[in-house]
VEXVEX-168060 format. One record per residue (C-alpha): chain; x, y, z; residue in one letter; residue number from 1. Coordinates in nm, 2 decimals, padded with zeros to 4 digits. Layout:
% residues N
 unit      X      Y      Z code pos
    A      X      Y      Z    a NUM
...
This chain:
% residues 171
 unit      X      Y      Z code pos
    A  08.99  08.86  12.27    m   1
    A  08.80  09.06  12.53    s   2
    A  08.92  08.83  12.81    s   3
    A  09.28  08.88  12.71    d   4
    A  09.41  09.21  12.85    p   5
    A  09.73  09.19  12.64    h   6
    A  09.53  09.15  12.32    a   7
    A  09.30  09.45  12.40    e   8
    A  09.61  09.66  12.48    a   9
    A  09.77  09.58  12.15    s  10
    A  09.45  09.65  11.96    l  11
    A  09.43  09.98  12.16    g  12
    A  09.78  10.07  12.07    s  13
    A  09.70  10.01  11.69    v  14
    A  09.39  10.22  11.72    l  15
    A  09.59  10.50  11.88    k  16
    A  09.85  10.49  11.62    l  17
    A  09.58  10.51  11.35    e  18
    A  09.40  10.80  11.51    r  19
    A  09.71  10.99  11.58    d  20
    A  09.82  10.93  11.23    g  21
    A  09.50  11.07  11.09    a  22
    A  09.53  11.37  11.31    a  23
    A  09.90  11.42  11.22    f  24
    A  09.86  11.40  10.84    f  25
    A  09.54  11.61  10.85    r  26
    A  09.73  11.88  11.04    r  27
    A  10.02  11.86  10.80    a  28
    A  09.79  11.88  10.51    n  29
    A  09.63  12.19  10.64    a  30
    A  09.97  12.38  10.67    i  31
    A  10.15  12.23  10.36    a  32
    A  10.23  12.48  10.08    a  33
    A  10.28  12.24  09.79    d  34
    A  09.95  12.09  09.64    p  35
    A  10.13  11.77  09.56    r  36
    A  10.24  11.74  09.92    t  37
    A  09.88  11.81  10.04    r  38
    A  09.77  11.53  09.82    q  39
    A  10.00  11.28  09.98    v  40
    A  09.91  11.41  10.33    f  41
    A  09.54  11.38  10.25    e  42
    A  09.58  11.02  10.11    r  43
    A  09.78  10.92  10.42    l  44
    A  09.53  11.08  10.65    s  45
    A  09.24  10.91  10.48    r  46
    A  09.41  10.56  10.50    q  47
    A  09.47  10.61  10.88    r  48
    A  09.10  10.71  10.93    e  49
    A  08.97  10.42  10.72    e  50
    A  09.19  10.18  10.92    a  51
    A  09.07  10.32  11.25    a  52
    A  08.71  10.29  11.14    r  53
    A  08.77  09.94  11.02    m  54
    A  08.93  09.83  11.35    i  55
    A  08.65  09.99  11.56    e  56
    A  08.37  09.83  11.34    a  57
    A  08.53  09.49  11.35    a  58
    A  08.59  09.50  11.72    a  59
    A  08.24  09.62  11.79    a  60
    A  08.09  09.33  11.58    r  61
    A  08.32  09.09  11.76    s  62
    A  08.21  09.22  12.11    g  63
    A  08.56  09.36  12.18    v  64
    A  08.60  09.70  12.33    r  65
    A  08.87  09.88  12.12    a  66
    A  08.99  10.18  12.33    t  67
    A  09.30  10.37  12.22    p  68
    A  09.59  10.28  12.46    a  69
    A  09.89  10.49  12.55    p  70
    A  10.21  10.40  12.37    g  71
    A  10.50  10.52  12.16    p  72
    A  10.42  10.77  11.90    n  73
    A  10.61  10.79  11.58    p  74
    A  10.45  11.11  11.46    y  75
    A  10.65  11.44  11.51    p  76
    A  10.36  11.66  11.62    f  77
    A  10.61  11.91  11.75    e  78
    A  10.72  11.98  11.40    a  79
    A  10.37  12.08  11.29    i  80
    A  10.23  12.23  11.61    a  81
    A  10.32  12.60  11.53    k  82
    A  10.34  12.79  11.20    v  83
    A  10.56  13.10  11.14    e  84
    A  10.52  13.39  10.90    c  85
    A  10.81  13.38  10.68    y  86
    A  10.79  13.76  10.63    a  87
    A  10.82  13.87  10.99    c  88
    A  10.86  13.56  11.21    g  89
    A  10.53  13.58  11.39    y  90
    A  10.44  13.24  11.54    v  91
    A  10.09  13.10  11.59    t  92
    A  09.92  12.77  11.61    e  93
    A  09.66  12.82  11.33    e  94
    A  09.71  12.98  11.00    i  95
    A  09.54  13.32  11.00    p  96
    A  09.39  13.48  10.68    t  97
    A  09.67  13.75  10.71    s  98
    A  09.96  13.80  10.96    c  99
    A  09.84  14.01  11.25    p 100
    A  10.19  14.14  11.29    q 101
    A  10.29  14.23  10.93    c 102
    A  09.98  14.18  10.72    g 103
    A  10.13  13.91  10.49    a 104
    A  09.88  13.69  10.33    a 105
    A  09.79  13.34  10.46    r 106
    A  10.04  13.16  10.24    y 107
    A  10.32  13.33  10.44    a 108
    A  10.24  13.07  10.70    f 109
    A  10.23  12.76  10.49    e 110
    A  10.52  12.51  10.53    r 111
    A  10.74  12.32  10.28    e 112
    A  10.79  11.96  10.37    f 113
    A  11.07  11.75  10.23    t 114
    A  10.99  11.43  10.06    k 115
    A  11.23  11.26  10.31    a 116
    A  11.02  11.40  10.60    m 117
    A  10.69  11.29  10.45    i 118
    A  10.79  10.94  10.37    w 119
    A  11.02  10.90  10.67    g 120
    A  10.72  10.96  10.89    t 121
    A  10.50  10.73  10.68    a 122
    A  10.76  10.46  10.71    l 123
    A  10.81  10.49  11.09    a 124
    A  10.44  10.50  11.15    s 125
    A  10.38  10.22  10.91    g 126
    A  10.63  10.00  11.09    r 127
    A  10.48  10.08  11.43    a 128
    A  10.12  10.00  11.31    v 129
    A  10.25  09.67  11.14    a 130
    A  10.42  09.57  11.47    e 131
    A  10.11  09.65  11.66    g 132
    A  09.89  09.46  11.43    v 133
    A  10.12  09.15  11.43    q 134
    A  10.09  09.15  11.81    a 135
    A  09.72  09.17  11.81    a 136
    A  09.64  08.91  11.53    i 137
    A  09.73  08.59  11.74    p 138
    A  09.46  08.70  12.00    h 139
    A  09.19  08.80  11.76    a 140
    A  08.92  08.56  11.62    k 141
    A  08.68  08.58  11.33    g 142
    A  08.59  08.91  11.18    e 143
    A  08.84  09.10  11.39    l 144
    A  09.12  08.87  11.29    r 145
    A  09.03  08.91  10.92    a 146
    A  09.02  09.29  10.96    a 147
    A  09.36  09.29  11.12    l 148
    A  09.51  09.07  10.86    e 149
    A  09.36  09.30  10.59    t 150
    A  09.51  09.60  10.77    l 151
    A  09.85  09.43  10.79    l 152
    A  09.84  09.37  10.41    e 153
    A  09.76  09.74  10.37    r 154
    A  10.05  09.84  10.59    e 155
    A  10.29  09.63  10.41    r 156
    A  10.20  09.78  10.09    a 157
    A  10.24  10.13  10.24    l 158
    A  10.57  10.03  10.38    l 159
    A  10.70  09.92  10.05    k 160
    A  10.58  10.25  09.89    e 161
    A  10.73  10.46  10.16    a 162
    A  11.07  10.27  10.14    e 163
    A  11.08  10.34  09.77    g 164
    A  10.99  10.70  09.81    e 165
    A  11.23  10.75  10.08    l 166
    A  11.51  10.59  09.89    a 167
    A  11.42  10.82  09.59    s 168
    A  11.44  11.12  09.82    a 169
    A  11.77  11.03  09.96    n 170
    A  11.92  10.94  09.63    a 171
Protein backbone atom coordinates (compact mmCIF):
# COMPACT_ATOMS: atom_id res chain seq x y z
CA UNK A 1 0.00 0.00 0.00
CA UNK A 2 2.86 2.41 0.66
CA UNK A 3 3.70 2.59 -3.06
CA UNK A 4 0.14 3.66 -3.93
CA UNK A 5 -0.37 7.38 -3.19
CA UNK A 6 -4.15 7.06 -3.68
CA UNK A 7 -4.30 4.31 -1.09
CA UNK A 8 -2.25 6.28 1.42
CA UNK A 9 -4.46 9.32 0.83
CA UNK A 10 -7.65 7.32 1.41
CA UNK A 11 -6.17 5.80 4.57
CA UNK A 12 -5.12 9.29 5.68
CA UNK A 13 -8.65 10.58 5.06
CA UNK A 14 -10.11 7.84 7.26
CA UNK A 15 -7.58 8.57 9.99
CA UNK A 16 -8.45 12.28 9.88
CA UNK A 17 -12.17 11.52 10.13
CA UNK A 18 -11.55 9.28 13.14
CA UNK A 19 -9.35 11.82 14.93
CA UNK A 20 -11.70 14.70 14.15
CA UNK A 21 -14.62 12.60 15.36
CA UNK A 22 -12.90 11.82 18.63
CA UNK A 23 -12.16 15.53 19.14
CA UNK A 24 -15.70 16.59 18.20
CA UNK A 25 -17.49 14.09 20.43
CA UNK A 26 -15.06 14.74 23.31
CA UNK A 27 -15.76 18.49 23.11
CA UNK A 28 -19.52 17.95 22.82
CA UNK A 29 -19.35 15.66 25.84
CA UNK A 30 -17.58 18.37 27.84
CA UNK A 31 -20.31 20.95 27.21
CA UNK A 32 -23.40 18.70 27.24
CA UNK A 33 -25.92 19.26 30.02
CA UNK A 34 -27.76 15.92 29.99
CA UNK A 35 -25.90 12.95 31.53
CA UNK A 36 -27.47 10.56 28.99
CA UNK A 37 -26.24 12.75 26.15
CA UNK A 38 -22.77 12.81 27.71
CA UNK A 39 -22.80 9.00 27.78
CA UNK A 40 -23.59 8.85 24.06
CA UNK A 41 -20.89 11.41 23.23
CA UNK A 42 -18.38 9.54 25.42
CA UNK A 43 -19.13 6.27 23.64
CA UNK A 44 -18.90 7.86 20.18
CA UNK A 45 -15.63 9.57 21.12
CA UNK A 46 -14.18 6.34 22.48
CA UNK A 47 -15.19 4.45 19.31
CA UNK A 48 -13.47 7.04 17.11
CA UNK A 49 -10.33 7.00 19.28
CA UNK A 50 -10.17 3.19 19.21
CA UNK A 51 -10.62 3.14 15.44
CA UNK A 52 -7.82 5.69 14.94
CA UNK A 53 -5.48 3.64 17.15
CA UNK A 54 -6.42 0.44 15.30
CA UNK A 55 -5.66 2.02 11.91
CA UNK A 56 -2.37 3.52 13.11
CA UNK A 57 -1.21 0.25 14.69
CA UNK A 58 -2.13 -1.91 11.69
CA UNK A 59 -0.53 0.57 9.30
CA UNK A 60 2.67 0.69 11.35
CA UNK A 61 2.90 -3.11 11.50
CA UNK A 62 2.29 -3.22 7.73
CA UNK A 63 5.00 -0.65 7.06
CA UNK A 64 2.54 1.98 5.85
CA UNK A 65 2.75 5.56 6.99
CA UNK A 66 -0.73 6.64 8.03
CA UNK A 67 -0.84 10.42 8.07
CA UNK A 68 -4.10 12.34 8.47
CA UNK A 69 -4.98 13.89 5.14
CA UNK A 70 -7.15 16.92 4.41
CA UNK A 71 -10.63 16.23 3.25
CA UNK A 72 -14.30 16.91 3.89
CA UNK A 73 -15.33 17.15 7.51
CA UNK A 74 -18.85 16.04 8.55
CA UNK A 75 -18.46 17.33 12.10
CA UNK A 76 -20.14 20.68 12.95
CA UNK A 77 -17.28 22.06 15.05
CA UNK A 78 -18.70 25.58 14.72
CA UNK A 79 -21.77 24.46 16.70
CA UNK A 80 -19.66 23.53 19.72
CA UNK A 81 -16.78 25.98 19.50
CA UNK A 82 -18.31 28.56 21.84
CA UNK A 83 -20.51 28.31 24.91
CA UNK A 84 -22.94 30.95 26.12
CA UNK A 85 -24.20 31.74 29.61
CA UNK A 86 -27.94 31.33 29.43
CA UNK A 87 -28.36 33.86 32.26
CA UNK A 88 -26.58 36.86 30.71
CA UNK A 89 -25.37 35.85 27.24
CA UNK A 90 -21.62 35.97 28.00
CA UNK A 91 -19.78 33.94 25.32
CA UNK A 92 -16.52 32.06 25.79
CA UNK A 93 -14.69 29.04 24.40
CA UNK A 94 -14.31 27.08 27.64
CA UNK A 95 -16.84 26.59 30.40
CA UNK A 96 -15.74 28.63 33.43
CA UNK A 97 -16.48 27.59 37.01
CA UNK A 98 -18.77 30.62 37.19
CA UNK A 99 -19.73 33.31 34.70
CA UNK A 100 -17.28 36.22 34.89
CA UNK A 101 -20.04 38.60 33.86
CA UNK A 102 -23.02 37.62 36.05
CA UNK A 103 -21.64 35.00 38.46
CA UNK A 104 -23.94 32.19 37.27
CA UNK A 105 -22.73 28.67 38.04
CA UNK A 106 -20.88 26.47 35.56
CA UNK A 107 -24.04 24.70 34.47
CA UNK A 108 -25.32 27.98 32.93
CA UNK A 109 -22.90 27.27 30.07
CA UNK A 110 -23.83 23.65 29.43
CA UNK A 111 -25.68 22.91 26.21
CA UNK A 112 -28.69 20.85 25.35
CA UNK A 113 -28.30 18.68 22.27
CA UNK A 114 -31.24 17.27 20.38
CA UNK A 115 -31.32 13.58 19.66
CA UNK A 116 -31.56 14.48 15.96
CA UNK A 117 -28.34 16.53 16.14
CA UNK A 118 -26.45 13.79 17.95
CA UNK A 119 -27.48 10.96 15.68
CA UNK A 120 -27.47 13.08 12.52
CA UNK A 121 -23.80 13.85 13.16
CA UNK A 122 -23.09 10.19 13.96
CA UNK A 123 -24.82 9.16 10.72
CA UNK A 124 -23.02 11.71 8.53
CA UNK A 125 -19.64 10.89 10.02
CA UNK A 126 -20.27 7.16 9.87
CA UNK A 127 -21.11 7.39 6.19
CA UNK A 128 -17.95 9.40 5.50
CA UNK A 129 -15.79 6.92 7.41
CA UNK A 130 -17.42 3.92 5.69
CA UNK A 131 -16.83 5.49 2.26
CA UNK A 132 -13.20 6.21 3.11
CA UNK A 133 -12.64 2.68 4.42
CA UNK A 134 -14.26 1.16 1.33
CA UNK A 135 -11.91 3.23 -0.85
CA UNK A 136 -8.85 2.10 1.14
CA UNK A 137 -9.62 -1.63 1.42
CA UNK A 138 -8.84 -2.63 -2.19
CA UNK A 139 -5.32 -1.19 -1.85
CA UNK A 140 -4.54 -2.70 1.56
CA UNK A 141 -2.96 -6.06 2.26
CA UNK A 142 -2.62 -8.39 5.20
CA UNK A 143 -3.19 -7.05 8.67
CA UNK A 144 -4.04 -3.56 7.45
CA UNK A 145 -6.75 -4.92 5.18
CA UNK A 146 -8.16 -7.01 8.04
CA UNK A 147 -8.19 -3.95 10.32
CA UNK A 148 -10.01 -1.90 7.69
CA UNK A 149 -12.56 -4.67 7.14
CA UNK A 150 -13.16 -4.84 10.90
CA UNK A 151 -13.56 -1.07 10.99
CA UNK A 152 -16.06 -1.22 8.11
CA UNK A 153 -18.14 -3.78 10.01
CA UNK A 154 -18.13 -1.52 13.08
CA UNK A 155 -19.12 1.50 10.98
CA UNK A 156 -22.00 -0.41 9.41
CA UNK A 157 -23.27 -1.33 12.87
CA UNK A 158 -22.97 2.30 14.00
CA UNK A 159 -24.77 3.46 10.85
CA UNK A 160 -27.63 1.07 11.51
CA UNK A 161 -27.89 2.30 15.11
CA UNK A 162 -27.69 5.96 14.04
CA UNK A 163 -30.36 5.48 11.37
CA UNK A 164 -32.70 3.90 13.92
CA UNK A 165 -32.06 6.58 16.54
CA UNK A 166 -32.47 9.37 14.00
CA UNK A 167 -35.73 7.89 12.73
CA UNK A 168 -36.94 7.70 16.34
CA UNK A 169 -35.94 11.32 16.94
CA UNK A 170 -37.74 12.50 13.82
CA UNK A 171 -40.91 10.49 14.53
